[in-house]
C-alpha positions as CSV (number, residue, x, y, z in Angstrom):
1,X,0.0,0.0,0.0
2,X,2.5,2.1,0.9
3,X,4.7,1.7,-2.6
4,X,1.5,2.3,-4.2
5,X,0.8,5.6,-2.4
6,X,4.5,6.7,-3.2
7,X,3.9,5.9,-7.1
8,X,0.8,7.9,-7.1
9,X,2.5,10.8,-5.5
10,X,5.5,10.5,-7.9
11,X,2.9,10.9,-10.8
12,X,1.0,13.6,-9.5
13,X,4.5,15.6,-9.2
14,X,5.3,15.0,-12.4
15,X,1.8,15.8,-13.8
16,X,2.0,19.1,-12.0
17,X,5.4,20.2,-13.1
18,X,4.9,19.0,-16.6
19,X,1.8,21.3,-16.7
20,X,3.8,24.0,-15.6
21,X,6.5,23.3,-18.1
22,X,3.8,23.2,-20.7
23,X,2.6,26.5,-20.0
24,X,6.3,28.2,-19.5
25,X,7.9,26.4,-22.1
26,X,6.1,24.2,-24.5
27,X,3.4,26.7,-25.3
28,X,5.8,29.6,-26.3
29,X,7.3,27.0,-28.5
30,X,4.5,25.8,-30.4
31,X,3.4,29.3,-30.7
32,X,6.9,30.2,-32.3
33,X,6.6,27.1,-34.7
34,X,3.4,28.3,-36.0
35,X,4.9,32.1,-36.5
36,X,7.8,30.3,-38.2
37,X,5.9,28.4,-40.5
38,X,3.7,31.1,-41.5
39,X,7.0,33.2,-42.0
40,X,8.3,30.4,-44.1
41,X,5.3,30.4,-46.4
42,X,5.6,34.1,-47.1
43,X,9.3,34.1,-47.4
44,X,12.1,36.0,-46.1
45,X,14.4,37.9,-48.4
46,X,17.9,38.1,-47.8
47,X,18.1,35.3,-45.0
48,X,19.5,32.5,-47.2
49,X,22.9,34.3,-47.3
50,X,22.8,34.8,-43.5
51,X,21.9,31.2,-43.2
52,X,25.1,30.3,-45.3
53,X,27.4,32.6,-43.2
54,X,26.2,31.4,-39.8
55,X,26.6,27.7,-40.8
56,X,30.0,28.3,-42.1
57,X,31.4,29.9,-39.1
58,X,29.6,27.6,-36.8
59,X,30.9,24.4,-38.6
60,X,34.4,26.3,-38.7
61,X,34.4,26.8,-35.2
62,X,33.0,23.1,-34.2
63,X,36.2,21.6,-36.2
64,X,38.8,24.0,-34.7
65,X,37.6,23.8,-31.3
66,X,37.1,19.8,-31.3
67,X,40.7,19.8,-32.4
68,X,42.1,22.1,-29.9
69,X,40.1,20.5,-27.2
70,X,41.6,17.2,-28.1
71,X,45.2,18.6,-28.2
72,X,44.4,20.4,-24.8
73,X,43.1,17.4,-23.1
74,X,45.5,15.1,-24.5
75,X,48.3,17.3,-23.0
76,X,46.8,17.8,-19.7
77,X,46.8,13.8,-19.4
78,X,50.4,13.6,-20.0
79,X,51.3,16.4,-17.5
80,X,52.0,16.1,-13.6
81,X,49.1,17.0,-11.6
82,X,50.2,20.3,-10.5
83,X,50.6,21.5,-14.2
84,X,47.3,19.6,-15.1
85,X,45.3,21.5,-12.6
86,X,46.9,24.8,-13.7
87,X,45.6,24.0,-17.3
88,X,42.1,22.7,-16.2
89,X,41.7,26.1,-14.1
90,X,42.7,28.4,-17.0
91,X,40.5,26.6,-19.5
92,X,37.7,26.5,-17.0
93,X,37.7,29.8,-15.8
94,X,36.7,30.7,-19.4
95,X,33.3,29.5,-18.2
96,X,32.8,32.3,-16.1
97,X,33.9,34.8,-19.1
98,X,30.9,35.8,-21.1
99,X,31.3,35.4,-24.9
100,X,31.0,39.3,-25.2
101,X,34.1,39.8,-23.1
102,X,36.3,37.7,-25.4
103,X,34.9,39.7,-28.4
104,X,36.0,42.8,-26.5
105,X,39.3,41.5,-25.8
106,X,39.4,40.8,-29.6
107,X,39.1,44.1,-30.2
108,X,41.3,45.5,-27.5
109,X,44.2,43.0,-29.1
110,X,43.7,43.8,-32.8
111,X,40.8,46.2,-33.3
112,X,41.2,49.9,-34.3
113,X,43.9,51.3,-31.9
114,X,44.5,47.7,-30.1
115,X,47.6,46.0,-28.6
116,X,48.7,44.2,-32.1
117,X,46.9,46.3,-34.6
118,X,50.0,46.6,-36.6
119,X,50.7,43.0,-37.2
120,X,47.3,41.8,-37.0
121,X,44.6,41.8,-40.0
122,X,41.1,43.3,-39.2
123,X,39.8,41.3,-36.9
124,X,36.0,42.6,-37.6
125,X,34.0,40.1,-39.6
126,X,34.0,36.3,-40.0
127,X,37.9,35.8,-38.8
128,X,37.5,37.7,-35.8
129,X,34.1,36.0,-34.9
130,X,35.7,32.6,-35.6
131,X,38.5,33.1,-33.1
132,X,36.4,34.7,-30.6
133,X,34.0,31.9,-30.6
134,X,36.5,29.2,-30.5
135,X,38.1,30.7,-27.3
136,X,34.9,31.7,-25.6
137,X,33.2,28.1,-26.0
138,X,36.1,26.0,-25.9
139,X,35.3,24.8,-22.3
140,X,32.7,22.7,-23.9
141,X,34.6,20.0,-25.5
142,X,37.7,20.2,-23.5
143,X,35.6,19.3,-20.2
144,X,33.6,16.7,-22.2
145,X,36.9,14.8,-23.2
146,X,38.8,15.3,-19.9
147,X,35.7,13.8,-18.1
148,X,35.2,11.0,-20.6
149,X,38.8,10.1,-20.0
150,X,38.3,9.3,-16.4
151,X,36.7,6.1,-17.4
152,X,39.9,4.7,-19.0
153,X,41.7,2.7,-16.8
154,X,45.5,3.8,-17.0
155,X,46.6,0.1,-16.6
156,X,45.4,-0.2,-20.3
157,X,48.1,2.5,-21.4
158,X,50.8,1.1,-19.5
159,X,49.8,-2.7,-20.9
160,X,50.0,-1.3,-24.3
161,X,53.3,0.4,-23.8
162,X,54.9,-2.6,-22.4
163,X,53.7,-4.6,-25.4
164,X,55.5,-2.1,-27.3
165,X,52.3,0.1,-28.7
166,X,53.1,3.1,-30.3
167,X,51.3,6.4,-29.3
168,X,49.0,6.7,-32.2
169,X,48.0,3.0,-31.5
170,X,47.3,3.8,-28.0
171,X,45.3,6.5,-28.9
172,X,43.3,4.9,-31.4
173,X,42.9,1.6,-29.3
174,X,42.4,2.9,-25.8
175,X,41.9,6.7,-25.6
176,X,39.3,7.1,-28.7
177,X,36.9,4.5,-28.0
178,X,35.3,6.3,-25.0
179,X,35.1,9.6,-26.5
180,X,33.1,8.6,-29.5
181,X,29.5,9.5,-28.1
182,X,30.6,12.2,-25.6
183,X,32.9,13.8,-28.4
184,X,29.7,13.8,-30.9
185,X,27.5,15.4,-28.3
186,X,30.1,18.1,-27.6
187,X,30.6,18.9,-31.1
188,X,26.8,19.3,-31.6
189,X,26.9,21.6,-28.4
190,X,29.6,23.5,-29.7
191,X,28.0,24.1,-33.0
192,X,24.6,25.0,-31.7
193,X,26.2,27.4,-29.1
194,X,28.5,29.1,-32.0
195,X,25.2,29.3,-34.1
196,X,22.9,30.9,-31.8
197,X,25.4,33.1,-30.0
198,X,24.0,36.9,-30.4
199,X,26.8,38.6,-28.4
200,X,30.0,37.9,-30.3
201,X,28.4,38.8,-33.6
202,X,27.1,41.9,-31.9
203,X,30.9,43.1,-31.2
204,X,32.8,41.8,-34.0
205,X,30.4,41.1,-36.9
206,X,31.2,44.0,-38.9
207,X,29.5,43.8,-42.3
208,X,29.0,39.8,-41.8
209,X,25.2,39.3,-41.0
210,X,24.5,36.2,-38.9
211,X,21.3,34.3,-37.7
212,X,21.5,34.9,-33.9
213,X,22.4,38.8,-34.2
214,X,19.5,39.3,-36.8
215,X,17.0,37.8,-34.5
216,X,18.4,39.8,-31.6
217,X,18.0,43.1,-33.6
218,X,14.4,41.9,-34.6
219,X,13.3,41.3,-30.8
220,X,14.8,44.3,-29.1
221,X,13.5,46.5,-31.6
222,X,10.0,44.9,-31.6
223,X,10.6,44.2,-35.4
224,X,9.8,41.5,-37.6
225,X,8.2,38.6,-35.3
226,X,8.2,36.2,-38.0
227,X,11.8,36.3,-39.0
228,X,12.6,36.1,-35.4
229,X,10.6,33.1,-35.1
230,X,11.8,31.4,-38.3
231,X,15.6,32.0,-37.2
232,X,14.9,30.7,-33.6
233,X,13.4,27.4,-35.3
234,X,16.6,27.1,-37.3
235,X,18.8,27.4,-34.2
236,X,17.0,24.5,-32.7
237,X,17.1,22.1,-35.6
238,X,20.7,20.9,-35.2
239,X,20.0,19.6,-31.7
240,X,17.2,17.1,-33.0
241,X,19.9,14.3,-34.1
242,X,21.2,14.7,-30.6
243,X,18.2,14.2,-29.1
244,X,17.6,11.1,-31.2
245,X,20.5,9.8,-30.5
246,X,20.2,10.1,-26.8
247,X,16.7,8.3,-26.9
248,X,17.9,5.5,-28.8
249,X,20.9,4.8,-26.7
250,X,20.2,2.0,-24.1
251,X,21.8,2.2,-20.8
252,X,24.7,-0.2,-19.9
253,X,24.2,-3.1,-17.8
254,X,24.1,-2.8,-14.0
255,X,26.6,-5.4,-13.7
256,X,29.4,-3.5,-16.1
257,X,32.0,-2.3,-13.8
258,X,34.0,0.7,-15.1
259,X,37.3,2.3,-13.9
260,X,35.4,5.7,-12.7
261,X,39.0,7.2,-12.0
262,X,38.9,7.9,-7.9
263,X,40.5,11.2,-6.8
264,X,42.7,13.3,-9.5
265,X,43.1,11.7,-13.0
266,X,46.6,9.7,-13.1
267,X,49.6,10.9,-15.5
268,X,49.2,9.0,-18.9
269,X,53.0,8.3,-19.9
270,X,52.9,8.1,-23.8
271,X,55.6,7.1,-26.1
272,X,57.0,10.0,-28.1
273,X,55.1,10.8,-31.3
274,X,54.5,13.6,-33.9
275,X,50.8,13.8,-32.4
276,X,51.9,14.2,-28.5
277,X,54.3,17.0,-29.8
278,X,51.7,18.4,-31.7
279,X,49.3,18.3,-28.9
280,X,51.7,20.5,-27.0
281,X,52.3,22.9,-29.7
282,X,48.7,23.7,-30.0
283,X,48.4,24.0,-26.3
284,X,50.9,26.6,-26.2
285,X,49.5,28.4,-29.0
286,X,46.0,28.3,-27.1
287,X,47.3,29.4,-24.1
288,X,49.2,32.4,-25.8
289,X,46.3,33.5,-27.5
290,X,44.2,33.4,-24.1
291,X,47.2,35.3,-22.4
292,X,47.4,37.7,-25.0
293,X,43.5,38.7,-24.5
294,X,43.8,38.9,-20.9
295,X,47.0,41.3,-21.4
296,X,45.2,43.5,-24.0
297,X,42.1,43.8,-21.5
298,X,44.1,44.7,-18.5
299,X,46.3,47.2,-20.3
300,X,43.2,48.6,-21.7
301,X,41.6,48.9,-18.2
302,X,44.9,50.6,-16.9
303,X,44.5,52.9,-19.6
304,X,41.3,54.1,-18.5
305,X,41.0,57.9,-17.4
306,X,37.4,57.7,-15.9
307,X,35.5,55.2,-13.1
308,X,35.5,51.8,-14.1
309,X,32.8,50.7,-11.5
310,X,30.1,53.1,-11.5
311,X,27.1,53.2,-9.2
312,X,25.0,52.1,-12.3
313,X,27.0,49.3,-12.8
314,X,27.1,48.3,-9.1
315,X,23.1,48.5,-9.3
316,X,22.8,46.0,-12.5
317,X,25.2,43.5,-10.7
318,X,23.1,43.4,-7.6
319,X,19.8,43.1,-9.5
320,X,21.2,39.9,-11.8
321,X,22.7,38.5,-8.4
322,X,19.4,38.8,-6.7
323,X,17.6,37.2,-9.8
324,X,20.2,34.3,-9.7
325,X,19.5,33.5,-6.2
326,X,15.7,33.7,-6.4
327,X,15.9,31.5,-9.6
328,X,18.2,29.1,-7.5
329,X,15.6,29.1,-4.6
330,X,12.8,28.2,-7.0
331,X,14.8,25.5,-9.2
332,X,16.5,23.4,-6.4
333,X,13.0,22.1,-5.1
334,X,11.5,21.7,-8.6
335,X,14.4,19.7,-9.8
336,X,14.8,17.5,-6.5
337,X,10.9,16.8,-6.8
338,X,11.0,15.8,-10.3
339,X,14.3,13.5,-9.6
340,X,12.4,12.0,-6.5
341,X,9.2,11.2,-8.7
342,X,11.4,9.8,-11.6
343,X,12.9,7.5,-9.6
344,X,9.5,6.0,-7.9
345,X,7.8,6.1,-11.2
346,X,9.2,3.3,-13.0
347,X,11.6,2.8,-15.6
348,X,9.6,4.2,-18.6
349,X,8.3,7.2,-16.8
350,X,11.9,7.8,-15.4
351,X,13.3,7.6,-18.9
352,X,10.6,10.0,-20.5
353,X,11.1,12.6,-17.5
354,X,15.0,12.5,-18.2
355,X,14.9,12.9,-21.8
356,X,12.7,15.8,-21.4
357,X,14.6,17.7,-18.9
358,X,17.7,16.9,-21.5
359,X,15.8,18.3,-24.1
360,X,15.2,21.3,-22.3
361,X,18.5,21.6,-21.3
362,X,19.9,21.6,-24.6
363,X,17.5,23.9,-26.2
364,X,19.5,27.0,-27.3
365,X,19.2,29.7,-25.1
366,X,18.4,32.4,-28.1
367,X,15.4,30.0,-29.0
368,X,14.0,30.2,-25.7
369,X,14.4,33.9,-25.6
370,X,12.7,34.5,-28.8
371,X,9.9,32.0,-28.2
372,X,9.2,33.5,-24.6
373,X,9.3,37.1,-26.3
374,X,7.0,36.1,-29.0
375,X,4.4,34.4,-26.9
376,X,4.4,36.8,-23.5
377,X,5.5,40.0,-25.0
378,X,1.6,41.0,-25.1
379,X,-1.4,39.9,-23.5
380,X,-1.8,36.4,-24.7
381,X,-4.7,33.6,-24.6
382,X,-3.2,30.1,-23.6
383,X,-5.2,26.9,-23.0
384,X,-5.3,27.8,-19.3
385,X,-6.7,31.4,-19.8
386,X,-5.4,34.9,-20.6
387,X,-2.3,35.7,-19.4
388,X,-1.3,39.3,-19.2
389,X,1.9,40.5,-21.0
390,X,5.0,39.3,-19.3
391,X,7.8,41.2,-21.1
392,X,8.8,44.6,-21.1
393,X,8.6,47.3,-18.2
394,X,5.1,47.7,-18.7
395,X,4.3,44.4,-18.1
396,X,3.3,42.2,-15.1
397,X,5.9,42.9,-12.1
398,X,7.8,45.4,-14.5
399,X,9.1,42.0,-16.4
400,X,10.4,40.4,-13.3
401,X,8.3,37.2,-14.0
402,X,9.8,36.6,-17.5
403,X,13.3,37.1,-16.3
404,X,12.9,34.4,-13.2
405,X,11.3,32.0,-15.9
406,X,13.9,32.5,-18.3
407,X,16.6,31.6,-15.3
408,X,14.5,28.8,-13.7
409,X,13.7,27.0,-17.2
410,X,17.3,25.7,-17.8
411,X,18.3,25.4,-14.0
412,X,16.0,22.8,-13.2
413,X,17.2,20.3,-16.0
414,X,20.7,20.6,-14.4
415,X,19.3,19.7,-10.7
416,X,16.9,17.0,-11.9
417,X,19.9,15.6,-14.0
418,X,22.5,15.9,-11.2
419,X,20.2,14.4,-8.6
420,X,19.6,11.3,-10.7
421,X,23.3,11.1,-11.6
422,X,23.7,10.8,-7.8
423,X,21.0,8.3,-7.4
424,X,22.8,6.1,-10.1
425,X,25.9,6.2,-8.4
426,X,24.3,4.0,-5.6
427,X,25.6,0.4,-6.5
428,X,22.3,-1.8,-7.4
429,X,24.1,-4.6,-5.1
430,X,24.4,-2.2,-2.4
431,X,20.9,-1.1,-2.7
432,X,19.3,-4.5,-2.7
433,X,21.4,-5.7,0.2
434,X,20.0,-2.7,2.1
435,X,16.9,-3.5,1.1
436,X,17.3,-7.0,2.3
437,X,18.7,-5.8,5.7
438,X,15.2,-4.3,6.3
439,X,16.2,-0.6,5.5
440,X,13.5,1.6,4.5
441,X,13.3,4.1,2.0
442,X,14.1,7.0,4.1
443,X,17.2,5.3,5.6
444,X,18.6,4.4,2.1
445,X,17.6,8.0,1.2
446,X,19.5,9.4,3.9
447,X,22.6,7.2,4.1
448,X,23.3,6.1,0.7
449,X,21.4,8.4,-2.1
450,X,21.9,11.7,-0.2
451,X,25.7,11.4,0.1
452,X,26.4,10.5,-3.3
453,X,23.7,12.9,-4.8
454,X,23.8,15.7,-2.1
455,X,27.3,16.7,-3.3
456,X,26.5,16.7,-7.1
457,X,23.2,18.7,-6.4
458,X,25.6,20.9,-4.4
459,X,27.8,21.6,-7.5
460,X,25.1,22.0,-9.9
461,X,23.6,24.7,-7.8
462,X,26.9,26.6,-7.4
463,X,27.0,26.3,-11.5
464,X,23.3,27.2,-11.7
465,X,24.4,30.5,-10.2
466,X,27.2,31.2,-11.9
467,X,25.5,30.2,-15.2
468,X,22.7,32.9,-14.4
469,X,24.9,35.6,-13.4
470,X,26.8,35.4,-16.7
471,X,24.6,34.0,-19.4
472,X,23.7,36.4,-22.4
473,X,20.7,34.2,-23.8
474,X,17.9,33.8,-23.1
475,X,18.0,36.9,-20.6
476,X,18.8,39.7,-23.3
477,X,15.6,38.9,-24.9
478,X,13.2,39.7,-22.1
479,X,15.4,42.1,-20.2
480,X,13.9,45.3,-19.2
481,X,15.1,48.8,-18.5
482,X,13.4,48.6,-15.0
483,X,15.5,45.3,-14.4
484,X,18.5,45.6,-16.4
485,X,20.7,42.4,-16.5
486,X,24.4,42.4,-16.8
487,X,24.4,41.1,-20.4
488,X,22.1,43.6,-21.5
489,X,24.0,46.3,-19.6
490,X,27.5,45.2,-21.1
491,X,26.3,45.1,-24.7
492,X,24.8,48.4,-24.1
493,X,28.7,49.5,-23.0
494,X,30.1,47.6,-26.1
495,X,27.8,49.7,-28.5
496,X,29.1,52.8,-27.0
497,X,32.9,51.1,-27.2
498,X,33.5,51.5,-23.3
499,X,35.7,48.4,-23.5
500,X,37.2,49.4,-20.1
501,X,34.1,49.5,-18.2
502,X,33.2,46.3,-20.0
503,X,36.5,44.4,-18.8
504,X,35.8,45.8,-15.2
505,X,32.2,44.5,-15.2
506,X,33.4,41.0,-16.3
507,X,36.3,41.1,-14.1
508,X,33.9,41.6,-11.1
509,X,31.4,39.4,-12.2
510,X,33.7,36.6,-12.6
511,X,35.2,37.1,-8.8
512,X,31.6,36.9,-7.9
513,X,30.8,34.0,-9.8
514,X,33.8,32.2,-8.6
515,X,33.1,33.0,-5.2
516,X,29.5,31.9,-5.5
517,X,30.8,28.3,-6.9
518,X,32.9,28.0,-3.6
519,X,30.1,29.3,-1.1
520,X,27.3,27.3,-2.8
521,X,29.6,24.1,-3.3
522,X,31.6,23.9,-0.3
523,X,29.0,24.6,2.5
524,X,26.5,21.7,1.6
525,X,29.2,19.3,0.8
526,X,31.4,19.9,3.9
527,X,28.1,19.3,5.8
528,X,27.5,16.0,4.0
529,X,31.0,14.7,4.5
530,X,30.9,15.6,8.5
531,X,27.5,13.6,8.4
532,X,29.1,10.7,6.4
533,X,31.9,10.4,8.8
534,X,29.9,10.8,12.1
535,X,30.0,7.9,14.0
């Protein structure tokens, strides 16, 4: 009887959250789809060239980014632990730097009056956007490869070396197989991210049109809604093959044991080869480019004659942090509730819930922002009744509802998937043994699942805070003058060529986001560690 009640409660939770997701996300997406189909039927002149240019840039960024990420990850695995951590820190820190700041650093380095203007070609246009996108989005494939290689047993590499295998054979037979699926997903994410990023083209596009920036202009000017809807649909289409692969992929058997690399990843000793040397050379080039961009930003700030942090800027930062924290307080309980309900609702229901959460997480932020703007920019009718306008300074709560929604929508899947991953980390044998010995659901959750899932959820909560502070899309599509966000404020600064204040804003935000990660992740993790170690 207790199991039946638990399953009924789980189904009820999923139904309620599903209805909320349908109203907040599905309904705007369906309306956007209808507007996109209408715009496609009417025809959008000049969009074909923009599509071709955007696809070419995104594909180039994907290929270069994947190659550089592989080289950096291979170099990291062959370095001592201290140097490996330094490399991870440098590349991982790019996650705290918004893309528009990287674009501004490219301008500071090679733009008019830049640090290296005399030796660099014109950075405006395709070349500058490609460089900025590769550097800004490099952590996506790099961290994916680094995490995938944690499953590689270093004893296999050592055995291959003892048997006389060359470095190319070790890489082909040992290191590449675990990368096939993760690298394919990372490449797809990199492609979609580069395709849907409106902030780098806003700074470096020159006379080169791109899809994301065209849609951004249409939205902020309240212009062609059909064009914006069609572009939002085009930006989301590349994710469909990824979702299809994820849906058709079956989980591995529960009895399959993999080496998960407890602690720090061991150093791999590979034979000397051209591939290893080329990877190290590419790694040095990437680090040199990053160092040059940082140096250009620092020198630009030092050359400023005015105030770097103004009262308006501090007010914008405070507003963004406040929304980020409120969104965290909403996303964590909702994500935990759906994860709990998925674990009790049966295998099929859990798989469907996980897939929908993954689809929402992989949805391009530009698509989500445009869909919400088009659906709720004005008062609109929904299946549940008429809703007032949610976007704009004159809307309900001066646009606060829209801002919270676009912050919470991608955050809930992050928390849900982190909690589900923590549940799966408990071995099935241990789980069944606890049940046989008479442990109830609460005891199993408190002593087995919570120590595993708690640390992941805490780290994910920290990532949610940092992401909400530095994210560009979808927040720029619903930001209002009454509640300006960091991203929209920074783009206004860049329109006025205020590079110094942009770099100061980004530096302050990076420190703030880093502190948020340390605080939100460390406190719950330490508390869980004390509970686990307590007698």
